ROMARSE-924148 format. One record per residue (C-alpha): residue number from 1; y, x, z. Coordinates in nm, 3 decimals, decimal comma, always signed. Example, Ala and Ser with C-alpha at 12.3 -4.5 7.8 and 13.67 -1.06 7.14 Angstrom:
# ROMARSE-924148
<pt 1 <-0,450 +1,230 +0,780>>;
<pt 2 <-0,106 +1,367 +0,714>>;
# end
This chain:
# ROMARSE-924148
<pt 1 <+10,993 +9,194 +8,763>>;
<pt 2 <+10,796 +8,982 +8,548>>;
<pt 3 <+10,741 +8,565 +8,608>>;
<pt 4 <+10,505 +8,508 +8,861>>;
<pt 5 <+10,260 +8,286 +8,642>>;
<pt 6 <+10,231 +7,963 +8,542>>;
<pt 7 <+9,819 +7,932 +8,710>>;
<pt 8 <+9,698 +8,264 +8,933>>;
<pt 9 <+9,347 +8,071 +8,781>>;
<pt 10 <+9,458 +8,065 +8,425>>;
<pt 11 <+9,572 +8,461 +8,467>>;
<pt 12 <+9,219 +8,579 +8,636>>;
<pt 13 <+8,977 +8,345 +8,373>>;
<pt 14 <+9,189 +8,470 +8,067>>;
<pt 15 <+9,240 +8,875 +8,251>>;
<pt 16 <+8,819 +8,868 +8,268>>;
<pt 17 <+8,789 +8,711 +7,894>>;
<pt 18 <+8,924 +9,056 +7,809>>;
<pt 19 <+8,770 +9,282 +8,045>>;
<pt 20 <+8,432 +9,131 +7,924>>;
<pt 21 <+8,522 +9,290 +7,602>>;
<pt 22 <+8,559 +9,583 +7,776>>;
<pt 23 <+8,262 +9,580 +7,946>>;
<pt 24 <+8,074 +9,500 +7,542>>;
<pt 25 <+8,281 +9,823 +7,401>>;
<pt 26 <+8,254 +10,044 +7,737>>;
<pt 27 <+7,939 +9,973 +7,977>>;
<pt 28 <+7,869 +10,249 +8,177>>;
<pt 29 <+8,247 +10,282 +8,255>>;
<pt 30 <+8,322 +9,897 +8,312>>;
<pt 31 <+7,935 +9,969 +8,556>>;
<pt 32 <+8,098 +10,273 +8,628>>;
<pt 33 <+8,430 +10,074 +8,837>>;
<pt 34 <+8,212 +9,806 +8,918>>;
<pt 35 <+8,012 +9,949 +9,109>>;
<pt 36 <+8,278 +10,203 +9,312>>;
<pt 37 <+8,474 +9,849 +9,322>>;
<pt 38 <+8,115 +9,757 +9,562>>;
<pt 39 <+8,072 +10,005 +9,726>>;
<pt 40 <+8,493 +10,014 +9,837>>;
<pt 41 <+8,485 +9,690 +9,961>>;
<pt 42 <+8,125 +9,660 +10,112>>;
<pt 43 <+8,119 +9,606 +10,448>>;
<pt 44 <+8,114 +9,958 +10,723>>;
<pt 45 <+8,448 +10,002 +10,956>>;
<pt 46 <+8,641 +9,698 +10,822>>;
<pt 47 <+8,524 +9,418 +10,708>>;
<pt 48 <+8,520 +9,287 +10,343>>;
<pt 49 <+8,788 +9,032 +10,438>>;
<pt 50 <+9,003 +9,386 +10,612>>;
<pt 51 <+9,026 +9,534 +10,277>>;
<pt 52 <+9,067 +9,264 +10,049>>;
<pt 53 <+9,369 +9,242 +10,213>>;
<pt 54 <+9,424 +9,564 +10,160>>;
<pt 55 <+9,400 +9,554 +9,830>>;
<pt 56 <+9,670 +9,284 +9,828>>;
<pt 57 <+9,923 +9,481 +10,015>>;
<pt 58 <+9,809 +9,714 +9,745>>;
<pt 59 <+9,814 +9,532 +9,414>>;
<pt 60 <+10,182 +9,331 +9,558>>;
<pt 61 <+10,291 +9,693 +9,646>>;
<pt 62 <+10,163 +9,768 +9,257>>;
<pt 63 <+10,311 +9,463 +9,080>>;
<pt 64 <+10,023 +9,383 +8,986>>;
<pt 65 <+9,961 +8,996 +8,929>>;
<pt 66 <+9,653 +8,974 +8,792>>;
<pt 67 <+9,531 +9,189 +9,104>>;
<pt 68 <+9,696 +8,977 +9,334>>;
<pt 69 <+9,540 +8,656 +9,148>>;
<pt 70 <+9,125 +8,876 +9,221>>;
<pt 71 <+9,269 +8,926 +9,554>>;
<pt 72 <+9,326 +8,621 +9,682>>;
<pt 73 <+9,028 +8,415 +9,462>>;
<pt 74 <+8,844 +8,666 +9,685>>;
<pt 75 <+8,992 +8,610 +9,970>>;
<pt 76 <+8,967 +8,248 +9,940>>;
<pt 77 <+8,659 +8,259 +9,937>>;
<pt 78 <+8,573 +8,468 +10,245>>;
<pt 79 <+8,767 +8,239 +10,445>>;
<pt 80 <+9,079 +8,466 +10,497>>;
<pt 81 <+9,343 +8,163 +10,664>>;
<pt 82 <+9,689 +8,201 +10,534>>;
<pt 83 <+9,818 +8,340 +10,849>>;
<pt 84 <+9,614 +8,612 +10,739>>;
<pt 85 <+9,820 +8,626 +10,444>>;
<pt 86 <+10,091 +8,607 +10,585>>;
<pt 87 <+10,093 +8,905 +10,882>>;
<pt 88 <+9,904 +9,169 +10,558>>;
<pt 89 <+10,218 +9,095 +10,350>>;
<pt 90 <+10,511 +9,104 +10,537>>;
<pt 91 <+10,351 +9,473 +10,576>>;
<pt 92 <+10,380 +9,508 +10,215>>;
<pt 93 <+10,661 +9,365 +10,216>>;
<pt 94 <+10,770 +9,626 +10,563>>;
<pt 95 <+10,655 +9,870 +10,316>>;
<pt 96 <+10,728 +9,791 +9,998>>;
<pt 97 <+11,136 +9,643 +10,012>>;
<pt 98 <+11,252 +9,399 +9,776>>;
<pt 99 <+11,075 +9,495 +9,484>>;
<pt 100 <+10,702 +9,384 +9,716>>;
<pt 101 <+10,879 +9,053 +9,862>>;
<pt 102 <+10,881 +8,851 +9,559>>;
<pt 103 <+10,590 +8,989 +9,452>>;
<pt 104 <+10,435 +8,926 +9,800>>;
<pt 105 <+10,599 +8,513 +9,719>>;
<pt 106 <+10,428 +8,581 +9,362>>;
<pt 107 <+10,074 +8,628 +9,626>>;
<pt 108 <+10,219 +8,328 +9,884>>;
<pt 109 <+10,115 +8,088 +9,597>>;
<pt 110 <+9,870 +8,252 +9,397>>;
<pt 111 <+9,675 +8,206 +9,741>>;
<pt 112 <+9,791 +7,825 +9,783>>;
<pt 113 <+9,659 +7,772 +9,449>>;
<pt 114 <+9,310 +7,883 +9,525>>;
<pt 115 <+9,278 +7,794 +9,877>>;
<pt 116 <+9,401 +7,443 +9,680>>;
<pt 117 <+9,075 +7,431 +9,474>>;
<pt 118 <+8,817 +7,513 +9,694>>;
<pt 119 <+8,890 +7,287 +9,909>>;
<pt 120 <+8,858 +6,979 +9,637>>;
# end
C-alpha cells in the first residue's frame, strides 16, 4: 500500500492537469469517458449520491487514491454526510478486508479534507 497523499485536493488538482493533457492528445477517448461517467452517475433508479457512494467503495477496493479524491469531492458537493460515507466504507471494508480498511481510512481523510474546505 502506498501512503495516502498529504493533500487530496493537491492530488486531484495534479491528476486533473495530467488529464487535461490527455484531453488534447486523445479528445475522442476522453469525451467518451466523460460521457460514460455522466450516464453512469445520472439519477435513475439510484440517485447520484448513492452511485457516488458505490464509486467511493470501488475506489477503496481498487486502491485508487486519485479516485478516492475525486469521489469524496463530489460526495461533499452532493451534501453527503460523514455517516453515509462511513457506512459505505464499512461495506467496502467488509468485502475487501484489511487492505480495504487501510484505504477506507484514506477515504475518510479525503472526505474530511474536502468537507473542511467546503465550509470555508
